[in-house]
N, C-alpha and C positions, 0 to 999 in steps of 0.2 A: 286899286292895286298899286303898290309902291313901285318905284322904278327898279329897285333891286329885285323884287319878286318877278316883275315883268321880264327883266334880263335873264333871270334863272330859267323861267318857263320857256322863253325864246331859245335859250341855249339847248335845253332838253329837246324841244320839238325840232329845232334846227339840225341837231345831230341825227335825230331819227330820220328826218327828211333827207339828209345827206346820205345816210346809209341806204335808204330805199331808192334814192335817185342813182346810186352807184351800182347796186346789185339787183334791184327790183322789188325788195321787200325789207321790212324792218322798222318802219315808223311806229306802228302800234305797239309792237312787242317791246321796243326800247322805251317809249314814252309813257305807256300806260302805268307801269308800276311806280314810276317816279311822280307822275301827276297825281296818282291816288294818294300819295303821301303829303303833297303840298296843296293841291287844289282839286279835290275829288270831283267837284262839279264840272270839271272840264272833260270828264270821261263818262260815257262813251260818245255821246252825241256831238259835242263841239270838236273833239279830236277827229271823229269820223268825217264831219263836214269839212274840216280844214284839210283833210287828205284828198278831197276831190280835186281842188285846183292842182295839187301835186300830180295826181294820176293823169289829169288832162294834159298838163304840160309835158309830162314824160311820154305819154302816148303820141302827142303831136311832134315832139322832138325827134322821135325815132319811128314815126308812123310807117315808114317804108318797110320796117322789120316786123310789124305785127302779123302774126299768123292767124288771120281772121277765120280761116276754116276750122281751126282748133277750138276757137272760143265757144262755139255753140255747144260742143260736147262738154267742155269744162264747166260751162254755166249750168247745163242740165244737172251735172253732178253737184255743183255748188248749192243749187236750190234744194235738191234732195238731202244734201248734208245738213243744211240749216234746219230743215224739217225734222231730221233724225236727231239733231242736237237738242231740239226742244224736248223730245222724249227722254233723251239721255240725262239731261240736266235734272229732270223731274225724279229720276230713280237712282242716280249715281251720285254719291257725295262728292263735293268739289275737290278735296285734297287727293283722294285716290284717282280720280279722273285726270287731274293735272299730272300726277306722277306717271300714270300709265301712258298718257299722251306724249310726255317728254321722252319716256323710254322708247316708245314706238318710233319717234322721229330719230332718236339716236341709233336705233337698229337700222333704220333706212339709210342714215348717213354711213354707217359702217359697211352696209352692203354696197352702197355706191362707191365707197373708197376702194373696193376690190376691183373696180373697173367694169362691173356688170352694168350693161346699158339696157334701160327699159324703153322700147320704142313709143313714140307719141302716136298711138292709134286711138280710135274712138273709145274703146274699152278702157285704156289706161288714162285717157283724158277725163272720162266720166268718173273714174275711181279717184284720181288726184283731185278733181274738183269737189267730189263728195267729202273726201278727207279734209280738204281745205275748209269746207263749210262747217264740218263737225268741229275741227280743232279751233278754227277761228271764232266760232260762236261760243264754245265752251271755255277755252283757255287762252284765247287771243294769239294762237300761233298758226294762223291760216296760210302764211307764206311758204314755209318749207315744202309741203307736199307738191305744189306746182313748180317751185323752183328746182327741186330735186329731179322732177321729171324732165325739165328743160336744161339741166346742168351742162349737157354737151353742146347746146346751141350757142350761138355767138352772144356776146354781152348785149348788143342792141335788141336781139330777138327776145332774150329773157326779160329785159326791162320793159320793152314795149308791150309784149303779150301779157305779162303779169299786170301791167298798169291798166290795160283795157279790161282785163278780167276783174281786177279790184274795183275799177270804176263802177261796173254794174253791180258787183257784190255789195259795195259800200252804199250805193244808192238804195238797194233793196233793204239793207239794214236800217237806214235812216227812215224809210217809209214805215217799217215795222215799229221802230221806236216812237214815231209820231202817233201811230194808232194806239199804242199802249200808254200814251201820255208822258213819254220820256224825251220828247224832242219838240220844242216850240220856239217862241221868240227869244226867251231867255238864253237857251242853248245856241240859237243863231247868233246872238250878239256876243256870247262868250267865244264863239269860234273865231270872231274877228281878231281877238287878241292873239290868237295862235298863228295867224296868217304871216306876219313878218318873219317869224322863225322858219316857217315852212318854205317861204319863197327864198330866203337866204340859203337854206340847206339845198334846195333844188338848184340854185345858181352855182353853188360850189360843186355840186355833183357833176356838172358838165366837165369839170377838169379831172375829178377822181375817176369818173367812168371811163374816160379815154385812157387813163393809165391802166385801169383794170383790164381793159380790152386787149392788152398786150400779151394775153395768155394766162391771166390770173383769175378770170371770172369763175371757172369751175371750183378751184380751191376756195375762193371766197364764199361761194354758195355753201359748200360743205362745212367750212369753219363757222360761218354765222349760224347755219341751221343747228349745228351741234351746240354752239354757245347758247343760243336761245333756249334749246331744250334743257340744258343743264340749269340755266337760270330759273326756268319754270319749275323744275323739280326742286331746287334748293329753296325757292320762295315758299313752297308748300310744306317742305320737311322741316325747315328751321323756324 
């Protein structure tokens, strides 16, 4: 890998890590489309593996804000969502599925913008976790469902809880990739090249997260969720 290509990849992954470290999600959605264009072998296994240190660091940084009681319900939904996604992928074409998913998230953002609040109860946590599993597995937008549910919580609570949630979810995905022959030593070594960008993005996010916590976390969640959905839709339509 040339120094210029390494710098470009590091910048892409670094910005994605900065985004996720600031609001709690965004690394995969931002980095995947760009990495597929320049080094497709870095997706999904190497990028998923490189996100694990990020989620560990984020969870540790704000461990006092993790809502551990919520995680068990969200993870039950996540597992069910991954299983459902396997069926959906087999019967629904990729383009209509991506467009429908993007529209769904946009509608959820629009509803949230009206000020209507959904309580974080076992039922809503399982539902958000399931939606995250389905959308994350099918079209790589697993962050918005959980982030929208937690949008009224403090910035540290959103970042810490989503990080713990993604840590388990990503680990399950890597195990699944290994058993289907999509993750091994080659992908492990490729992930090492992504780590510098991830670590720099996480380090920078310490400063941007503090700024966002001054009352801008909820608007940021809504704006990023909407932007991600629009990008997913445009990527499939154009």
